[in-house]
N, C-alpha and C positions, 0 to 999 in steps of 0.2 A: 732569938728577936738581937737587933744592933740597938744598944743606947746610944745616945749622942756622943758619948765618949769614945762608945770601939768606932767612931767613924772620927772623931775629932784630928785635922791636920794629917787625913787621908786627902789624897785626889777623888774625887767624884768618879762614875764609871766612866760619863764623858771624857774627863781630862783623862784620866787612867786608859782610855780604849783610843786617844789620840797621840798619845805620847810613848803607849806601846808596853803597859807597867805592870810589873809582876801582882797579879793579885793578893799574894802573900804579903810580898814587901816592898811592893810600891819601886821596885829598881826599874831603869827602862830595857828591860830584856827578857822580853816578849816576845822577839821577833829576832830573826836569823838574813831575812833576805825580806823583799817589798812586803808579799803577804805569806810569809812560810813563818810556821809557830818554830818555836826551839823546841828541843825535843829536852833540856832540861832550863830552869833559873840560873842565870851564872852566878847572883850572889845568894839563893838564898837555896835553892834545889827541890824546888816542887819538879814534880813529875810533868809536866805539860804533855804526855802524852796521851794521860790519862781525860783528856779532855775531847770531846767528839765535838767538833763544830758541826761538820758536815759542810754541804756545797747550797744552804738553802740562801744563803745570803748570798751566791754568786749571782745563781737565779732571780731574785729578787732583783738585786742592785741592774742587774744590767738589762732588766727590764723598766725599771726607773727612769735613768739614766740615757736609755735608746729614747723613749718617746720627751723625756726635758730635751735631749739635745736634736732630735728629731724635730720637733717645736721649732726650737732655735734655728735650725737650719731652712728651714720655710722660711720662718717670720723674716730671716735675713735674704732669703733668696725673692720674695718680695719687697721688700723694702728696698733693696739696693739691686739687685739684679748682677753680683760678682761673678765671672768668668768660673765657670766649674773647677777650676784649680786652687781658687780661693777657699771654697768649701773644703777641698782635702786638706788644703795646707790648717787652715782652722780646725775644722770638725774631726781628724782621727789621732791628732795629738789629746786635745779634749775631751775627747770617748775615753781615753788611753789611761788616761791620768786620772779622771770621773771614776773610772769602774777600779783601776788599782788604789786610788787613794781611798772609795768609798769600801771595799772590800775590807782594806786591814781595820779600820775604822770598826763596821760589821762584824765582823771574825773576833776582833778585839772584845768587844762591848760580850758577847756571845759567851764568848770562855770568863770573864770576867764573872758577869749575871748566874754563870753555872759553880762557879768557885764560890762566891758568895752567898749563892740560895742553897749551895752544899745538893744540886741536882745529881743526879745519876740515870744511869740505865736504868729502867723498870725490872724492879727481883732481882738487883744485884743487891750486897751487901756493903758495897765500897761507897764515900758520900762522895 
């Protein structure tokens, strides 16, 4: 159980996920690419390969973002009736950036939660 003194001065889980902070030392070293985790934290050496976030966030976010973007595109089409190329110009980059940004935050949140809650594979001795 964490006490208020354990978390004093540390970023919240959402702040840590937004900035890609290491769950151990809070350095911004969690990612080496847009959504690719580093193998180790460059500041404290935490082995990030032992965490298994999986593909759950990708499917979940794609469905949610797809529904929101589709709703917005239909609304825009019914309200303004722009040419088709305007939809492509707007929605392709918005969708790509939304999925990448959302996936980055979701994966970081799951990794940080796994570390802070000392979660691991069922039956493993390693926390």
